[in-house]
C-alpha positions as a printed NumPy array, in Angstrom:
array([[ -0.038,  -0.001,  -0.002],
       [  1.1  ,   3.611,  -0.625],
       [  0.188,   6.719,   1.337],
       [ -2.389,   9.079,  -0.105],
       [ -0.697,  12.451,  -0.471],
       [  1.538,  11.8  ,   2.538],
       [ -1.373,  10.872,   4.856],
       [  0.131,   8.179,   7.077],
       [ -3.257,   6.898,   8.321],
       [ -4.849,   6.551,   4.904],
       [ -3.904,   4.335,   1.911],
       [ -5.454,   3.785,  -1.473],
       [ -4.862,   0.563,  -3.296],
       [ -7.034,  -1.439,  -5.733],
       [ -9.89 ,   1.017,  -5.4  ],
       [ -9.988,   0.485,  -1.573],
       [ -9.51 ,   3.448,   0.715],
       [ -8.097,   2.081,   3.94 ],
       [ -8.432,   4.217,   7.076],
       [ -6.655,   3.446,  10.23 ],
       [ -9.024,   4.499,  13.103],
       [ -6.885,   3.193,  16.016],
       [ -3.377,   2.05 ,  16.72 ],
       [ -1.609,   0.131,  19.41 ],
       [ -0.641,   3.478,  21.063],
       [ -2.722,   4.615,  24.022],
       [ -4.5  ,   1.262,  24.244],
       [ -5.983,   1.253,  20.793],
       [ -8.061,   4.288,  21.586],
       [ -9.646,   6.447,  18.858],
       [ -6.845,   7.986,  16.676],
       [ -7.575,  11.692,  16.379],
       [ -5.123,  11.991,  13.464],
       [ -6.728,   9.066,  11.749],
       [-10.066,  10.902,  11.982],
       [ -8.655,  14.154,  10.54 ],
       [ -6.82 ,  12.371,   7.774],
       [ -9.728,  10.004,   7.067],
       [-12.271,  12.891,   6.644],
       [ -9.734,  14.752,   4.401],
       [ -9.226,  11.708,   2.279],
       [-12.965,  10.903,   1.945],
       [-13.492,  14.395,   0.614],
       [-10.486,  14.296,  -1.76 ],
       [-10.819,  10.882,  -3.376],
       [-14.192,  11.274,  -4.968],
       [-14.794,   8.662,  -7.601],
       [-11.295,   7.192,  -7.354],
       [-12.508,   4.634,  -4.798],
       [-14.835,   1.557,  -4.916],
       [-15.016,   0.911,  -1.143],
       [-13.804,   2.141,   2.18 ],
       [-12.157,  -0.181,   4.758],
       [-11.828,   0.778,   8.498],
       [ -9.173,  -0.993,  10.379],
       [ -7.545,  -0.872,  13.868],
       [ -3.947,  -1.592,  14.2  ],
       [ -3.286,  -3.413,  17.427],
       [ -4.994,  -5.901,  19.624],
       [ -8.386,  -4.186,  19.186],
       [-10.42 ,  -2.568,  16.43 ],
       [-10.903,   0.49 ,  18.681],
       [-11.238,   0.592,  22.501],
       [-13.03 ,   3.983,  22.535],
       [-11.805,   7.457,  23.482],
       [ -8.447,   8.078,  25.233],
       [ -9.873,   8.342,  28.866],
       [ -6.363,   9.1  ,  30.3  ],
       [ -6.334,  12.183,  28.039],
       [ -9.721,  13.185,  29.191],
       [ -8.609,  12.992,  32.782],
       [ -5.459,  15.097,  32.269],
       [ -7.105,  17.811,  30.218],
       [ -7.051,  21.262,  31.987],
       [-10.711,  21.863,  31.044],
       [-12.313,  18.505,  30.379],
       [-15.468,  19.859,  28.775],
       [-13.467,  21.804,  26.207],
       [-11.152,  19.024,  25.483],
       [-13.956,  16.356,  25.027],
       [-15.961,  18.803,  22.91 ],
       [-12.97 ,  19.164,  20.554],
       [-12.474,  15.336,  20.357],
       [-16.277,  14.993,  19.479],
       [-16.041,  17.712,  16.86 ],
       [-13.086,  16.035,  15.091],
       [-14.776,  12.625,  15.396],
       [-18.063,  13.911,  14.087],
       [-16.438,  15.478,  11.102],
       [-15.198,  12.033,  10.145],
       [-18.645,  10.454,  10.937],
       [-20.413,  12.913,   8.664],
       [-17.829,  12.228,   5.883],
       [-18.299,   8.505,   6.3  ],
       [-22.092,   8.729,   6.302],
       [-21.951,  10.705,   3.055],
       [-19.977,   8.02 ,   1.239],
       [-21.801,   6.381,  -1.71 ],
       [-19.496,   3.314,  -1.917],
       [-19.609,   0.287,   0.479],
       [-17.994,   0.84 ,   3.945],
       [-16.475,  -2.266,   5.47 ],
       [-14.945,  -2.832,   8.973],
       [-12.68 ,  -5.675,  10.11 ],
       [-13.574,  -5.844,  13.796],
       [-11.127,  -7.803,  15.825],
       [-10.955,  -7.683,  19.628],
       [-12.882,  -4.843,  21.284],
       [-14.995,  -2.254,  19.546],
       [-15.975,  -0.074,  22.529],
       [-17.339,   3.513,  22.738],
       [-16.312,   5.327,  19.598],
       [-15.262,   1.953,  18.144],
       [-18.778,   0.616,  18.446],
       [-20.15 ,   3.862,  16.969],
       [-18.082,   3.315,  13.893],
       [-19.058,  -0.327,  13.492],
       [-22.812,   0.783,  13.534],
       [-22.08 ,   3.177,  10.656],
       [-20.605,   0.508,   8.359],
       [-22.431,  -1.369,   5.626],
       [-20.64 ,  -4.589,   6.342],
       [-18.791,  -5.391,   9.639],
       [-16.874,  -8.667,   9.937],
       [-15.947,  -9.959,  13.324],
       [-14.629, -13.114,  14.946],
       [-15.604, -15.319,  17.881],
       [-13.344, -13.111,  20.121],
       [-14.88 ,  -9.838,  19.043],
       [-16.652,  -7.865,  21.732],
       [-18.768,  -4.655,  21.538],
       [-19.591,  -2.356,  24.368],
       [-21.087,   1.178,  24.485],
       [-18.693,   2.016,  27.348],
       [-20.01 ,   5.509,  27.902],
       [-21.999,   4.983,  31.099],
       [-18.922,   3.359,  32.684],
       [-17.288,   6.785,  32.763],
       [-20.427,   8.817,  33.241],
       [-20.618,   9.931,  29.577],
       [-23.332,   9.87 ,  26.957],
       [-22.781,   8.453,  23.352],
       [-21.093,  10.186,  20.479],
       [-20.268,   9.24 ,  16.95 ],
       [-23.957,   8.747,  16.122],
       [-24.573,   5.607,  18.251],
       [-27.727,   7.038,  19.777],
       [-29.027,   7.411,  16.18 ],
       [-27.592,   4.338,  14.418],
       [-28.078,   1.678,  17.172],
       [-31.883,   2.174,  17.442],
       [-32.218,   1.779,  13.75 ],
       [-30.363,  -1.459,  13.828],
       [-31.786,  -3.17 ,  16.971],
       [-34.951,  -1.064,  17.694],
       [-35.485,   1.665,  20.309],
       [-36.197,  -0.504,  23.266],
       [-33.151,  -2.824,  22.806],
       [-30.951,   0.135,  22.08 ],
       [-31.924,   1.863,  25.337],
       [-31.22 ,  -1.441,  27.213],
       [-27.878,  -1.863,  25.545],
       [-26.848,   1.789,  26.231],
       [-28.15 ,   2.112,  29.693],
       [-26.822,  -1.2  ,  31.02 ],
       [-23.565,  -0.761,  29.074],
       [-24.003,  -4.298,  27.82 ],
       [-21.008,  -6.261,  26.583],
       [-22.031,  -7.968,  23.395],
       [-20.249, -11.19 ,  22.137],
       [-19.622, -11.571,  18.442],
       [-22.424, -14.127,  18.173],
       [-24.957, -11.776,  19.793],
       [-23.769,  -8.854,  17.727],
       [-24.391, -10.827,  14.55 ],
       [-27.801, -11.951,  15.838],
       [-28.693,  -8.336,  16.549],
       [-27.423,  -7.182,  13.118],
       [-24.587,  -5.   ,  14.4  ],
       [-21.965,  -7.38 ,  12.944],
       [-22.588,  -8.901,   9.584],
       [-20.853, -12.27 ,  10.125],
       [-18.031, -14.021,  11.983],
       [-14.878, -15.568,  10.67 ],
       [-11.773, -16.929,  12.414],
       [-10.254, -14.398,  14.745],
       [ -6.968, -14.652,  12.968],
       [ -8.398, -13.786,   9.514],
       [-10.88 , -10.959,  10.35 ],
       [ -8.803,  -8.251,   8.766],
       [ -7.736, -10.454,   5.801],
       [-11.539, -11.215,   5.153],
       [-12.558,  -7.581,   5.44 ],
       [ -9.786,  -6.598,   2.984],
       [-10.736,  -9.314,   0.581],
       [-14.399,  -8.167,   0.63 ],
       [-13.43 ,  -4.504,   0.301],
       [-11.357,  -5.37 ,  -2.914],
       [-14.207,  -7.501,  -4.313],
       [-16.752,  -4.763,  -3.851],
       [-14.349,  -2.176,  -5.197],
       [-14.356,  -4.19 ,  -8.386],
       [-18.146,  -4.507,  -8.497],
       [-20.922,  -2.346,  -9.918],
       [-20.149,   0.876,  -8.066],
       [-23.128,   2.858,  -9.445],
       [-25.342,   0.036,  -8.348],
       [-23.971,   0.128,  -4.745],
       [-24.288,   3.907,  -4.725],
       [-27.95 ,   3.637,  -5.795],
       [-28.684,   1.13 ,  -3.156],
       [-27.066,   3.239,  -0.426],
       [-28.977,   6.413,  -1.7  ],
       [-32.22 ,   4.523,  -1.716],
       [-31.819,   3.118,   1.759],
       [-30.62 ,   6.496,   3.219],
       [-33.447,   8.493,   1.636],
       [-36.06 ,   5.913,   2.862],
       [-35.682,   7.416,   6.298],
       [-37.774,  10.442,   5.135],
       [-40.17 ,   8.849,   2.611],
       [-43.452,   7.113,   2.551],
       [-43.733,   3.711,   0.879],
       [-45.406,   5.323,  -2.143],
       [-42.587,   7.838,  -2.445],
       [-40.012,   5.16 ,  -2.035],
       [-41.64 ,   3.101,  -4.839],
       [-41.497,   6.13 ,  -7.2  ],
       [-37.821,   6.609,  -6.281],
       [-37.062,   2.913,  -6.824],
       [-38.682,   3.005, -10.273],
       [-36.728,   6.03 , -11.362],
       [-33.485,   4.551,  -9.958],
       [-33.855,   1.12 , -11.647],
       [-34.726,   2.709, -15.002],
       [-31.71 ,   4.872, -14.841],
       [-29.54 ,   1.864, -13.987],
       [-30.917,  -0.169, -16.892],
       [-29.546,   2.232, -19.469],
       [-26.211,   2.913, -17.696],
       [-22.995,   1.269, -18.823],
       [-22.884,  -0.881, -15.671],
       [-26.533,  -1.922, -16.097],
       [-25.98 ,  -2.815, -19.754],
       [-22.892,  -4.831, -18.985],
       [-24.668,  -6.7  , -16.185],
       [-27.689,  -7.681, -18.358],
       [-25.648,  -8.532, -21.385],
       [-23.271, -10.725, -19.283],
       [-26.228, -12.562, -17.777],
       [-27.754, -13.214, -21.247],
       [-24.341, -14.271, -22.631],
       [-23.727, -16.549, -19.631],
       [-20.456, -14.857, -18.705],
       [-19.082, -13.125, -15.698],
       [-19.826,  -9.417, -15.8  ],
       [-16.752,  -7.134, -16.186],
       [-17.949,  -4.013, -14.365],
       [-14.452,  -2.527, -14.064],
       [-14.227,  -2.153, -17.861],
       [-17.315,   0.137, -18.005],
       [-16.928,   2.442, -15.096]])
């Protein structure tokens, strides 16, 4: 992998934008520089990418915010507000992405780490993966959008229970609840996430973008409005280069080569 314009936490290869959200330093807490560089890269790369991959470098995906830094800050409220501002700029940029967002979730995804997992399109974990809100344990409330995303994944009542009791979720339970997509061996979580990111990056990017747009906009529409949007979207796709290649490949009984037409 090579760095993107000198950004050490971000690499672009084979259409995959890889963003390091935590490192082994400071107990795999959320990496502020990774958030800054990630937001900058997401804005800069545009249509040069086919997928985004979130990774943690160390024993965990992300163990949450750096609580030791919170404790040593001269004015804690100001320090935490700035951390949240930087984090939320990245979250907004990630939410606006039109390509698939994948996470390889090994070890702990706590606090901000769990918030990021809830934002992804596909999150792959292992039997040893554990998720925890972690905010109540230090007397905090959620950030990173968890109070918005988690209820939409598991429902309001279950989200309140998970957040208020600061529940520790095993990999199996997280899959059952829909927070993680599936489990693989602990030793191949990151390899499998990268494999999937590369596969999707070579896939029908406009189709993925259309799917994400439809799902995102369904938050604000009635069923009748959504049906109209779906009809318009599928008609546009049918006459697009990617749509033509997909249909032609199906009829000709061959594998579609989407990379050649986008």
